C-alpha positions in Angstrom: 28.8 -17.9 -57.4 25.9 -15.0 -57.7 22.9 -14.2 -55.2 20.1 -16.1 -55.4 16.8 -14.5 -56.6 13.9 -14.7 -53.0 10.5 -14.2 -52.6 10.5 -11.2 -50.7 6.8 -9.5 -48.5 8.5 -6.2 -48.2 7.6 -3.9 -51.1 9.3 -0.9 -51.5 7.9 2.1 -50.1 8.3 5.8 -49.4 9.8 5.0 -46.1 12.7 3.7 -47.5 13.3 4.4 -51.2 14.3 7.2 -52.8 14.2 8.4 -56.6 17.7 8.7 -58.3 17.5 12.5 -59.2 17.0 13.1 -55.6 19.6 10.5 -53.9 22.3 12.1 -56.8 21.7 15.8 -55.8 21.7 14.7 -52.0 24.4 11.9 -51.7 26.5 13.1 -54.8 29.3 10.9 -53.1 28.0 7.6 -52.9 25.6 7.6 -55.7 26.9 4.5 -57.1 27.5 2.8 -53.9 24.6 0.9 -52.0 22.7 2.4 -49.2 21.5 0.3 -46.2 19.1 2.8 -45.4 17.2 3.7 -48.7 16.9 2.0 -51.6 17.7 3.9 -54.7 15.0 3.8 -57.7 16.3 4.1 -60.9 12.8 3.2 -62.6 9.3 1.5 -62.1 5.6 1.4 -62.1 2.2 -0.2 -62.1 0.3 -2.2 -64.6 3.0 -4.5 -66.4 2.7 -8.0 -66.6 5.2 -10.5 -66.3 5.6 -13.4 -68.5 7.3 -16.9 -69.6 8.8 -17.1 -72.8 10.4 -20.0 -74.6 11.2 -23.2 -72.8 8.8 -23.6 -70.4 10.5 -23.7 -66.8 9.8 -25.3 -63.3 8.5 -22.9 -61.3 8.4 -22.0 -57.2 4.3 -21.9 -56.4 5.1 -18.6 -55.6 6.5 -17.4 -58.3 4.0 -18.7 -60.8 1.6 -16.9 -59.3 3.0 -13.5 -60.0 3.5 -14.4 -63.8 0.4 -13.5 -66.3 -1.0 -11.2 -62.9 -0.5 -7.3 -62.7 2.8 -6.9 -60.9 5.1 -3.5 -60.2 8.3 -3.1 -61.0 11.8 -1.0 -59.2 14.5 -0.9 -60.8 16.4 0.0 -57.8 20.4 0.0 -57.5 20.7 -3.2 -55.3 18.2 -5.2 -56.6 15.1 -5.9 -59.9 11.8 -6.0 -57.7 8.9 -7.8 -59.3 5.7 -7.1 -57.0 2.4 -8.6 -56.9 0.0 -6.0 -54.6 -2.6 -8.2 -54.9 -0.8 -11.5 -53.8 1.0 -9.6 -51.3 5.0 -10.6 -51.5 7.0 -10.4 -54.5 10.2 -11.9 -56.7 13.9 -10.5 -56.3 16.0 -10.7 -58.4 20.1 -9.6 -58.2 21.5 -8.0 -61.3 24.1 -10.8 -61.6 21.4 -13.3 -62.4 20.2 -11.3 -65.5 22.3 -13.2 -67.8 20.4 -10.1 -70.8 17.9 -7.9 -71.0 16.7 -6.8 -74.4 13.8 -4.7 -76.2 12.0 -6.3 -78.3 8.8 -5.0 -81.2 6.2 -7.1 -80.3 2.4 -6.9 -82.0 3.4 -3.7 -82.5 4.4 -2.9 -78.7 7.2 -3.0 -77.8 8.6 -5.1 -74.6 11.3 -6.2 -72.4 13.0 -9.5 -72.5 15.3 -10.9 -70.0 17.4 -14.2 -69.6 17.9 -15.1 -66.2 20.3 -18.1 -64.3 18.6 -21.3 -64.0 17.6 -21.5 -59.8 15.8 -23.2 -56.9 12.9 -20.8 -57.8 12.7 -21.8 -61.5 14.3 -24.6 -62.7 14.1 -26.1 -66.3 13.7 -29.4 -67.5 16.5 -31.6 -68.9 17.1 -30.8 -72.7 20.4 -29.9 -74.5 22.9 -28.4 -73.1 22.5 -25.4 -75.2 19.3 -24.2 -73.3 20.6 -23.0 -70.0 18.2 -19.6 -69.1 14.8 -19.1 -68.2 13.0 -16.7 -70.5 10.9 -13.4 -69.4 8.9 -11.2 -71.3 7.8 -8.3 -69.7 5.1 -5.8 -71.1 3.1 -3.0 -70.2 -0.5 -4.7 -69.6 -2.8 -1.2 -68.4 -5.6 -2.1 -70.9 -5.9 -5.6 -69.6 -5.8 -5.4 -65.8 -9.0 -3.6 -63.8 -8.3 -1.1 -62.0 -9.2 -2.3 -58.7 -5.6 -5.1 -58.9 -3.0 -2.7 -59.3 -1.3 -1.5 -56.6 -3.6 -0.3 -53.5 -0.8 0.9 -51.1 0.5 4.6 -51.2 2.9 5.1 -54.9 6.3 6.4 -55.7 5.5 6.8 -58.8 4.3 9.9 -60.6 4.3 7.6 -63.4 5.6 4.4 -65.0 8.3 3.9 -66.8 8.4 3.3 -70.6 10.3 0.1 -71.7 13.5 2.2 -73.0 13.6 3.6 -69.2 13.2 0.0 -68.1 16.0 -1.3 -70.4 18.2 2.0 -69.4 17.7 1.5 -65.9 18.6 -2.1 -65.9 21.8 -1.3 -67.8 23.0 1.2 -65.2 22.1 -0.8 -62.0 23.8 -4.0 -63.4 26.7 -1.8 -64.2 26.9 -1.4 -60.5 27.1 -4.8 -59.3 30.4 -6.9 -59.7 30.1 -10.7 -61.0 33.7 -12.4 -60.9 32.2 -15.2 -63.7 32.6 -12.2 -65.9 35.4 -11.3 -64.8 37.3 -14.8 -64.8 35.8 -15.1 -68.6 37.3 -12.0 -70.2 34.0 -10.2 -69.9 34.3 -6.2 -67.5 30.4 -5.9 -66.7 27.4 -5.5 -69.1 28.8 -5.9 -73.0 27.3 -3.7 -75.7 27.0 -4.5 -79.2 29.1 -1.9 -81.2 30.6 -1.3 -84.6 33.8 -3.4 -83.8 32.9 -6.2 -82.2 30.9 -9.4 -83.0 27.0 -9.8 -81.7 27.3 -11.3 -77.9 23.5 -11.7 -77.6 21.1 -14.9 -76.9 18.6 -14.1 -78.4 15.4 -17.1 -78.9 16.2 -18.2 -83.1 12.9 -16.8 -84.4 14.4 -13.1 -83.8 17.0 -13.1 -86.0 16.4 -13.8 -89.8 19.2 -15.1 -91.5 20.8 -12.5 -93.5 24.0 -10.6 -92.0 23.4 -6.9 -89.5 25.3 -5.2 -91.3 23.5 -1.7 -91.1 23.9 -0.5 -87.7 21.6 2.4 -88.4 19.6 3.2 -85.3 16.3 3.8 -87.0 14.0 2.3 -84.5 11.2 4.4 -83.8 12.6 4.2 -80.1 15.9 5.7 -80.7 15.6 8.9 -79.0 14.7 7.2 -75.8 17.6 4.6 -76.1 20.4 6.3 -75.9 23.5 6.0 -78.4 25.4 2.6 -76.9 24.3 -0.2 -78.4 22.4 -1.2 -81.7 19.8 -3.0 -84.0 19.6 -6.2 -84.9 17.3 -5.7 -88.0 14.7 -8.6 -88.2 12.5 -7.6 -90.9 9.6 -5.0 -89.6 11.2 -5.5 -85.8 14.2 -4.8 -83.8 16.0 -5.7 -80.8 18.7 -4.5 -78.5 20.1 -6.0 -75.9 22.4 -6.4 -73.3 24.8 -9.5 -71.9 26.2 -9.6 -68.9 28.4 -13.0 -69.7 29.6 -14.9 -72.9 28.0 -18.2 -74.0 30.3 -20.6 -72.2 29.1 -18.6 -69.0 25.7 -19.3 -69.8 25.7 -22.9 -69.7 28.0 -23.5 -66.6 
């Protein structure tokens, strides 16, 4: 069974966190394994916003206060952390609970879209069986959040990660975590959309048009930052690229 998300009051810091490039150069043999002494930081930054998308969920009060406020993101080798400095607590999300992560252009801005399996901290209202995940959108909100609300503790970040950098870091870290449910359903690790496979993305219906996505050319303006693995799904003037861990049966289990 996947681990559960939890509220944390310990923010990753310069004392217990090291950048992935530094860690790889110092401990190349241990790069892909967890370290009990150090968090390994793959991407992150300040001034992001986290918002619900799609079907409204019942949120734990401590989680609800994080949504819509300025947050700091930490894509660590062991866990994904959404931290609110103003609240002095954050949310730790195990990678095995992130069923899908994707990029989407919304209002001329690239956002990160997550589907998270329901848990005690966020439960879904009763509904059709096909509705089985908690949808989250993460976007850069520097222009909307006052400077004084941003993180005041010593910063780990020389600069904020872009959305494609966050996406790629999530892909890398998700691949480090074994999920027995994925194997039992015939899926080993993250599943990519390729020319030779059907679409495995479970994305909101309004993201996809009624046509057939038979043109797999990477024509997104963010192509250079995404690498070569994956594909764009043409949806009019927008594009989606994503990775999911599980097949549709596992989503609704």
